[in-house]
C-alpha positions as CSV (number, residue, x, y, z in Angstrom):
1,X,16.2,-184.1,-44.8
2,X,14.0,-187.1,-44.5
3,X,10.3,-186.8,-43.9
4,X,9.4,-190.1,-42.3
5,X,10.0,-190.5,-38.5
6,X,11.7,-193.8,-39.0
7,X,14.1,-192.3,-41.6
8,X,15.0,-189.5,-39.3
9,X,15.8,-192.0,-36.6
10,X,17.8,-194.1,-39.1
11,X,19.9,-191.0,-39.9
12,X,20.6,-190.3,-36.2
13,X,21.5,-193.9,-35.6
14,X,23.8,-194.1,-38.6
15,X,25.6,-190.9,-37.5
16,X,26.2,-192.4,-34.0
17,X,27.5,-195.6,-35.5
18,X,29.7,-193.7,-38.0
19,X,31.3,-191.8,-35.2
20,X,31.8,-194.9,-33.0
21,X,33.4,-196.7,-36.0
22,X,35.6,-193.8,-36.8
23,X,36.8,-193.7,-33.2
24,X,37.6,-197.4,-33.2
25,X,39.4,-197.2,-36.5
26,X,41.5,-194.3,-35.3
27,X,42.4,-196.1,-32.1
28,X,43.4,-199.2,-34.1
29,X,45.6,-197.1,-36.5
30,X,47.2,-195.4,-33.4
31,X,48.2,-198.8,-32.0
32,X,49.7,-199.8,-35.3
33,X,51.8,-196.6,-35.4
34,X,53.0,-197.2,-31.9
35,X,54.0,-200.7,-32.8
36,X,56.0,-199.4,-35.8
37,X,57.7,-196.8,-33.6
38,X,58.6,-199.4,-31.0
39,X,60.1,-201.6,-33.8
40,X,62.2,-198.6,-35.0
41,X,63.5,-198.2,-31.4
42,X,64.7,-201.8,-31.3
43,X,63.6,-202.5,-27.7
44,X,62.4,-206.1,-27.9
45,X,60.1,-206.0,-24.9
46,X,58.5,-202.7,-26.0
47,X,58.0,-204.3,-29.5
48,X,56.3,-207.3,-28.1
49,X,54.0,-205.3,-25.9
50,X,53.1,-202.9,-28.7
51,X,52.5,-205.7,-31.2
52,X,50.2,-207.5,-28.7
53,X,48.2,-204.3,-28.3
54,X,48.0,-203.6,-32.0
55,X,46.9,-207.1,-32.9
56,X,44.3,-207.0,-30.1
57,X,42.9,-203.7,-31.4
58,X,42.8,-205.0,-35.0
59,X,41.0,-208.2,-33.9
60,X,38.5,-206.3,-31.8
61,X,37.8,-203.9,-34.7
62,X,37.2,-206.9,-37.0
63,X,35.1,-208.7,-34.4
64,X,32.8,-205.7,-34.1
65,X,32.3,-205.6,-37.9
66,X,34.1,-202.3,-38.4
67,X,36.6,-203.8,-40.7
68,X,36.4,-207.1,-42.6
69,X,38.2,-210.1,-41.1
70,X,40.4,-210.4,-44.2
71,X,41.4,-206.8,-43.8
72,X,42.3,-207.5,-40.2
73,X,44.4,-210.4,-41.2
74,X,46.1,-208.4,-43.9
75,X,46.9,-205.5,-41.5
76,X,48.4,-207.9,-38.9
77,X,50.4,-209.7,-41.6
78,X,51.8,-206.4,-43.0
79,X,52.6,-205.2,-39.5
80,X,54.4,-208.4,-38.5
81,X,56.4,-208.4,-41.8
82,X,57.4,-204.8,-41.3
83,X,58.6,-205.4,-37.7
84,X,60.5,-208.6,-38.7
85,X,62.2,-206.9,-41.6
86,X,63.2,-204.0,-39.4
87,X,64.6,-206.3,-36.7
88,X,66.5,-208.3,-39.3
89,X,68.0,-205.2,-40.7
90,X,69.1,-204.0,-37.2
91,X,70.6,-207.4,-36.5
92,X,72.4,-207.4,-39.8
93,X,73.9,-204.0,-39.2
94,X,74.9,-205.0,-35.6
95,X,76.7,-208.1,-36.7
96,X,78.4,-206.5,-39.7
97,X,79.4,-203.5,-37.8
98,X,81.0,-205.4,-34.9
């Protein structure tokens, strides 16, 4: 344990920030999972709503400095690519099956 008063305060401050950052990251990941689940369901309106929420959460997390802006861009890009590939696969099976 630290001896200096300022060091003790730093430790407390860092712990509060760590927990806040952990919560924000967890929420962001939850929105991403919801968007992927919506994409799997195939409901276009649900997908759009979930994607908007996920992108907003990713942007806010990056804006607050919890993740780097390039990481935010990468996460959004991968999410969009995943959703588009899933929708393309669903359309392909729908047209070939009909």
